C-alpha positions in Angstrom: 122.0 85.0 19.9 120.1 83.7 22.9 123.1 81.7 24.0 125.3 84.8 23.8 122.9 86.7 26.0 122.8 83.9 28.6 126.5 83.7 28.6 126.9 87.5 29.1 124.3 87.4 31.9 126.2 84.7 33.8 129.5 86.6 33.5 127.9 89.7 35.0 125.9 88.0 37.8 127.0 88.7 41.3 126.4 85.6 43.5 124.9 85.9 46.9 127.7 83.7 48.3 130.7 81.9 46.9 132.6 79.3 48.9 136.4 79.5 48.9 137.7 76.0 48.5 141.5 75.7 48.4 144.1 73.0 49.0 143.7 73.3 52.8 140.0 72.6 52.7 140.4 69.7 50.3 143.1 68.1 52.6 140.9 68.6 55.6 137.9 66.9 54.0 140.1 64.1 52.6 141.5 63.5 56.1 138.1 63.0 57.5 137.0 60.7 54.8 140.1 58.6 55.3 139.5 58.4 59.0 136.2 56.5 58.5 134.4 58.7 61.1 131.9 60.7 59.1 129.6 61.8 61.8 130.1 63.4 65.2 133.9 62.7 65.2 136.8 64.5 66.6 136.8 67.2 63.9 133.2 68.1 64.7 134.0 68.5 68.4 137.1 70.6 67.5 135.0 72.8 65.2 132.3 73.3 67.8 134.9 74.4 70.4 136.7 76.7 68.0 133.5 78.3 66.8 132.2 78.8 70.4 135.4 80.7 71.2 135.2 82.7 68.0 131.7 84.0 68.7 132.1 84.3 72.5 129.8 81.6 73.8 130.6 78.6 76.1 128.9 76.0 74.0 128.2 75.3 70.3 126.5 72.4 68.7 127.0 71.6 65.0 124.0 70.5 63.0 123.3 70.0 59.3 121.5 73.2 58.4 120.3 76.5 59.7 116.7 75.1 59.5 117.7 72.3 61.8 119.5 74.7 64.1 116.4 76.9 64.5 114.1 73.8 64.8 115.9 72.1 67.7 116.6 75.5 69.4 112.8 76.0 69.5 112.2 72.5 70.7 114.8 72.7 73.4 113.2 75.9 74.7 109.8 74.2 74.9 108.2 76.0 72.0 105.3 74.0 70.6 101.6 73.8 70.0 99.6 76.6 71.5 102.6 79.0 71.2 103.3 81.9 68.9 106.7 83.1 67.9 107.2 86.7 66.6 109.7 86.8 63.7 110.5 88.8 60.6 108.5 88.5 57.3 111.6 89.5 55.3 113.8 86.4 55.6 114.4 82.9 54.1 111.3 80.8 54.6 113.2 78.5 57.0 112.8 81.0 59.8 109.0 80.6 59.7 109.1 76.9 58.7 111.1 76.0 61.8 108.4 77.5 64.0 105.7 75.6 62.1 107.7 72.3 62.5 107.2 72.6 66.3 103.4 73.1 66.0 103.7 76.7 67.0 102.5 79.7 64.9 104.7 82.3 63.4 103.5 85.9 63.8 105.2 88.6 61.6 106.4 91.9 62.9 107.2 94.3 60.1 110.8 95.5 59.3 112.6 98.7 59.6 112.9 100.7 56.4 116.6 101.5 56.7 117.9 98.1 57.9 115.3 95.6 56.6 115.6 93.9 60.0 112.6 93.3 62.4 111.3 96.5 63.9 111.2 96.5 67.8 108.4 99.0 67.7 106.3 96.6 65.7 107.1 93.8 68.1 105.8 95.9 71.0 102.7 96.7 69.0 102.0 93.1 68.4 102.5 92.2 72.1 100.0 94.8 73.2 97.4 93.2 71.0 98.1 89.6 72.2 97.2 87.7 75.3 99.7 87.8 78.1 102.8 85.9 77.0 103.5 82.5 78.5 106.5 82.5 80.8 108.5 79.8 82.6 107.3 81.1 86.0 103.6 80.7 85.2 101.8 77.7 86.8 99.5 77.2 83.9 100.5 74.1 81.9 101.1 74.1 78.1 98.0 71.8 77.6 95.8 74.3 79.6 96.9 77.2 77.4 96.6 75.5 74.0 93.1 76.7 73.5 94.4 80.2 73.2 97.8 80.9 71.5 100.2 83.0 73.5 103.5 84.6 72.4 106.3 82.5 73.8 109.4 83.6 71.9 111.0 86.2 69.7 113.0 85.0 66.7 114.9 88.1 65.2 116.8 87.6 62.0 120.2 89.3 61.5 119.9 89.9 57.8 122.8 90.3 55.3 125.3 90.4 58.2 123.6 93.3 59.9 122.5 92.6 63.4 119.0 93.6 64.7 118.6 96.2 67.4 119.2 93.6 70.1 119.3 96.1 73.0 115.6 96.9 72.4 114.7 93.3 71.6 116.2 91.9 74.7 114.6 94.7 76.8 111.2 93.7 75.3 111.9 90.0 75.9 112.7 90.6 79.6 109.7 92.8 80.2 107.4 90.1 78.8 109.2 86.9 79.9 110.0 85.7 76.4 112.6 83.4 75.0 114.9 84.9 72.4 116.3 82.7 69.5 118.5 84.7 67.2 118.6 83.6 63.5 122.2 84.5 62.7 122.4 82.3 59.6 123.7 85.3 57.6 125.7 86.9 60.4 128.8 84.9 61.1 131.2 87.1 63.0 128.9 90.1 62.9 129.2 92.6 65.8 126.6 94.7 67.6 127.7 97.5 69.9 131.3 96.4 69.2 130.6 92.8 70.4 129.8 89.6 68.6 126.1 89.3 68.1 126.0 86.3 70.5 127.3 88.2 73.4 124.7 90.9 73.4 122.1 88.6 75.0 123.8 88.0 78.3 120.9 89.2 80.3 118.5 86.5 79.1 118.6 83.0 80.5 117.0 81.6 77.4 119.0 82.6 74.3 120.1 80.5 71.3 122.0 81.7 68.2 121.5 79.7 65.0 124.0 79.9 62.2 124.0 78.6 58.6 126.7 77.4 56.1 128.6 76.3 59.2 125.3 75.4 61.0 125.6 75.6 64.7 123.6 76.3 67.8 125.5 78.5 70.2 124.3 78.8 73.8 125.0 82.0 75.5 126.3 81.5 79.1 128.4 84.6 79.8 126.2 85.5 82.7 127.2 83.2 85.5 123.6 82.9 86.8 122.7 81.4 83.4 125.4 78.7 83.3 123.1 75.9 84.5 120.4 76.9 82.1 122.9 77.1 79.3 124.4 73.7 80.1 120.9 72.2 80.1 120.2 73.8 76.7 123.4 72.4 75.3 122.4 69.0 76.6 119.0 69.3 75.0 120.5 70.3 71.7 123.1 67.5 71.8 120.4 64.9 72.5 118.5 66.0 69.4 121.7 66.2 67.4 122.7 62.6 68.2 119.1 61.4 67.7 119.2 62.6 64.1 116.8 65.6 64.6 119.2 67.8 62.7 
């Protein structure tokens, strides 16, 4: 009787995700295995270039997981001990863990009732209660500011394929001089204001978009004034990628 109930439950369960693996996918994997190049080969480079075109960014760097993508994006943007990163409490634990891995502290802003995404109003409320955020233009060094944590970045999570209110979030980030790292692990191909999520952050010089399942870091460089910064970010990501920090 118990076995029958378990079997019936499995038949009616709706999975969160189900990979589609056909003959094309099997042939592609087999070709890589036969090539003898199992890491950072031609196929990875082709995939990075194709994915960057798909989501509308200039660079994309493949890593082994969404957690790794978030971790090295934070490191590449100088997030570490003495910093705080505002993120959502309603997400997979990797969003907060990646912040902790750098030595920084996650600070949770509550979510919107209708979208379950991080609420920009709650972000603003938190910022009003915090010390002045650390910005790249400040002369104070990281070591000097470690005695008092300062908000250094925002890490919004696009949940269940539904983008956050990025217009508001980018406005807040610009007003306070904050880095924005988008956790788009559940939002491959999602659009916001009729554009891919990754192209809605053109006004910030410090934006990374992290994806899972096909884990990548995409570096937004649509704004020409940000191209140098974006290339530097890509180099920083690739250095950690090749060093095994992913």
